[in-house]
N, C-alpha and C positions, 0 to 999 in steps of 0.2 A: 345199534352201533357196536354191539359186542363182536369180538373176534375180527376186528378191522385190521387188515394187513397194513404194513408200513406204506406200501404203494398206494393203497386206497386212501389212507389218511392224508398222504401228501397231495394226491390229486384233488381230493375233496377240499382240502385247505386252500389250494390254489384257486379253486372255483368259488371260494367264499362260502362253502357249504359247512354244515355242522359236523364236528368231529368229536371223538371222545376226549382227545387231548391234542395239543398242538404238536406237529412233528418237530424233530430236532435234526438238523443237517447243516451242510455248508453248500451254498449255491456257487461259491467262488472256489478257489483252489484248496485242496486238502492234503497235499504232500508235505510230510514233515520228516525230519531226520530220524526220529524215533520209529515212525511207521516204515521208513525205508529199511531200517535194520530188521524190524519184525517181519516184514514181507519178503526181504531178500531182493527187492527191486528198487533201484536208486536212480536219481537224476545223475547225469543227463540222459542216460539210456531210456528211462521211463517216459521221456518226452518224444522218443523217436521209434520205439519198439512197441507194437500193439500188445503183445503178451505181458511185457513188463508194465506198461501203462495200466492195463486192466488189473494186474496183481496189486500194484501200489494203490490204485483207486479203491479196490475192494477192502484194503487194509483199514481204511478209515471207518468202514462199517464193521468189519470183523473184530478189530482190536479196540476201537474207540467207541463203538456203539452208535455212530451217526447213522441216521435212518434213511440214507440215500447213498448212492455211489456216484461220484462226480469226476468227469474227465473233461479235458486234459488238465495239465498243471501249469500251462503257460498261455500267454496271449499272442504268441507269434505265428500261429498257424496260417491265418489269412494273409497277414503281412508278408511272410516269407513266400507264400504261394504267388503273390503278386510282384515279387521281385526285390523285396527288401532283404538285406543281408544281416545275419545274426551270428553272434558267437553262441555256441550251444550251452554255455554256463557250466556249472559244476554240481557237486552233490547237494549243495545248500544254496545255490543261486540260480535264478531263472535265466533263460537265454536273453541276451541284451543286444540291442540293435547297433550294428556297425555302420550301416549306410542306407540311404533312401534314394529312390529313383527319380523323384521330381524335384530337381534342384532349381529349375526355372519353370515358368508357367507353361512354356511350349512342350515340356516333357510330359505333361498330363495326357496329351493325345497319343503318346507312345505306350501307355499302360494297356496291356492286353490281358483280358480274362481268358484263361485256357478254355478250350472248347469243352472238355469234360473235366471240370475243375475238381470233381470228387475223386478222380483217379490220380491227382497229383500226390506226391509222396506224403506230405504232412497231413492232408485231409484224409487220405486213404488210411493212414495209421490210426487216426481217431475213430473213423467209421469201423475199422476192423476191431479196435478195442471195445467199442460199444457192443458188437456182437459177441465177443469173448465174455464180457461182463455179464450179459444177459444169460448166456449159457451156464455160467458158473453160479450165479446168484438166484436163478429161477425167476418166477413171475411176481413174487411178493415184495420185492425191494425196488424202489424207483431209481432210475438212472437219469442223471442230470448232465448235460453237455454244455460247455461254454464256448463262446466265440466273441470276437470283438465286433463292434457295431460300425455304423456308417461314419461317425465322426472319428472314432479311433483309427479306422482304416485310412481316412484322409490324413490324419496326423502322422501315421507311420509312413505313408507314401511321400509326404511333402516335407517332413521334418518340422520341428517345433517352431522355428522362426517363420518359415513360409506359411505354416498353418495359421499362426496368430496374425500374420500380415494379410494373407489372402482372404481371410474371412471378412475383412473390412474393405480392402482395396481392390480385390479381384473376385467379386462375388460369383461371377459366372464360372471361373476356374474352380472356386471352392465348391460350388454346386456339382460340378462335374466329378470332383473327387468323392463327394458324398454319394453320388449316384453309383459310382463304381462299387463303393462299399455296400450299398443297398442291394445291388444285383448279386454280389457274391453271397451276402447274408441270406438272401432268399433261397438260392440254390443249395448252399451248404446246410442251412437250417432244415429244409425239407428232407435232405438226404439223411441228416441225423435222426429225424423222426422215422424215416423209412428203415433205419437200422436198429430200431427198438428203443430209442431214447424217449423218456416220458416228458421231459421239459428241456427247453433250450434257454439258457441265460445269456443275454447279450450284454457284454461289458463295454460300456461306452463312456468312460469317465471324461474323455476329452470334450464331451458335449456339456459337461457340468459347469455351474457358475464359477468354479475355481479357475476355469480356463476360458469359457465362452460366455459372453454376456447373455442373460436370460432372454433378451429381446431377439437375439440371433438364434437362440435355441428354438424359440417358437416359430420364427419365420423360415429358418433354413433346415433345422434338424427334425423338428416334429413332423413335417410332411414325409420325410424319409421313413420315420418310425411307423407312420400310418400305412405306408406302402408295404413295409416288412410284415407288420402284423396282419395285414389283409391277405398276404400271399403265403406266409409261412403258417401252415395249418397245425397248430399245437398249442400247448400251455406255455407260452413264452414269458420269460422273466426279463426285466430290465434292471441292470445294476449300474449306478453311477457313483463313483467315489466322491468323497468330500461332503460338504454341506449342500445337499440338493434341495433345501427347504424352499428356496425361491422359485423352483421349477416343478414342485410336486403336483401342482394343479394340471399343467399341460402333460406331465408324465402320466398322470392318471387318465388322461384323455387319449393316450397314444395307442391303446389297444392291447398293451401287455397285461397278462393276467396277474403277474406279481411284480412288486417293486421292492428291490433289495436296497436297503438304506444303511449308511454308516452310522456310527455312534454319535456323530456330530448333529444328526437329525433327531429331534425329539419325537419319540414314537407317538405320544398322545397328540401332538400337533399334526403329525403325518396322518394319523387315523382320522382326525377331524377334517383335514383337507381332502383326503382321498375318498373317504366314505366307503361305499361299497363298490366303487369302480374298479378296484384292484386289491389284491391281498398284500399285506405288509410283511416283509421278510427282514429279520435282523434281531437286534443290532448290537450284539456284545462286541466290545472293542477287542480286535485280535492282537493288537500290540500292547495297549495299556493294561488289559485285563487277562486275556487268555495266555499270553506269553509269559507274564511274570508274577501275577498275583496268586494268592492262595486259593485253594478250591472253595473255601468258604466265601471268599469275595466274589469268585466266579458265579457261585450259586446265587448269591444275593442279587447280582446284576442280571442274571438270567431270569430269575423269578420276577424281577421288576419289569423286564421286557414283556413277559407274558401278561402281567398285571396291566401294563400300559396298552396292550391290544395287538401284539404281533400275531399274525396268522401262522407263521412258521418261525421257530426260534433258530437263529443262525448267527455266526460271526458277521460283523458288519462289513468285512472285506476278506481278502484271502488270508488263510491261516499262515502265520509266520513259520518258517521251516524248523526253528528250534523250540517250538511249542511242545511242552510235555504231553504225552498221551493221556495222563491222568487228568489234565486240565480240560481236555476235550470230553472225557467221560463225565466230568463234573457238570457239563451242560445238560447231558441226558439225565443224570441223577437229579439235578435241580428241577427239570420238567416233571419227573416222576414224583418228587416230593411235593411239588406245587399242587398236584391233583389228589394227594392223600386225603 
């Protein structure tokens, strides 16, 4: 295992294979104000311009030492492609949704997936950014790309109230929305791999127990996940925000190679439930720890995550925009110190 590249280490860790030390990266968003200043690429432009997206993404590796490059920085790509309207946000805020197309159940039948969805502006930007990243960083660093999942797509399309109501009162409509998300995820996910991405992380927090009852997760969402993982050929990761403890078992059966968990989930419990069915990724708190605690506190929490059994050390969710770069470096330093 000597001379293992960061890309080899990441891939082996996702496959559950032996590595010299766990990788340190972020499978969720990595854009921070510090890194924007250092890279000279800022939001909102870095969400819409492939060159700036690539530059800012590489900054997390170049200046903070994270062992992967992660694109994009927002979760609005699929939703906007399907007709949702967004404000583009600012230098320290993400794009936020202004309107959704499915205000009544009959509107679902009017949702049209573009014939060549990967040529739509937002997706084309991310795919171009992936190619730029690979050209700039070479073959030794992994590239991670994110997209929302079936449930999140349904949520964006229908709005919060309809989503929460239709999952119980209009199951057929709800399933139709999920299937739209699944179809888009399959096409987009495979396109990302074709453009040189090493892993696709599907962020689907709207499927989690904080929003959707676990019984509905198993009956409605899990079949869509199985469809995605059987058709998207790559090292796929699933991220669900919040406390996903109650659905860890079906998550582990979903076919995703990695499960990204928040700090609300006990790593030792997750490791016990999941076993060898998937790799565990996480779960340093991005808000309570990385944003405001000392580097010593960050290192302590990071080392505990490794001790408890994570396969990949990472923030439990997206990095807060005002997180100091030295706090991100502390994760890498903690990993290195752990293996001394």
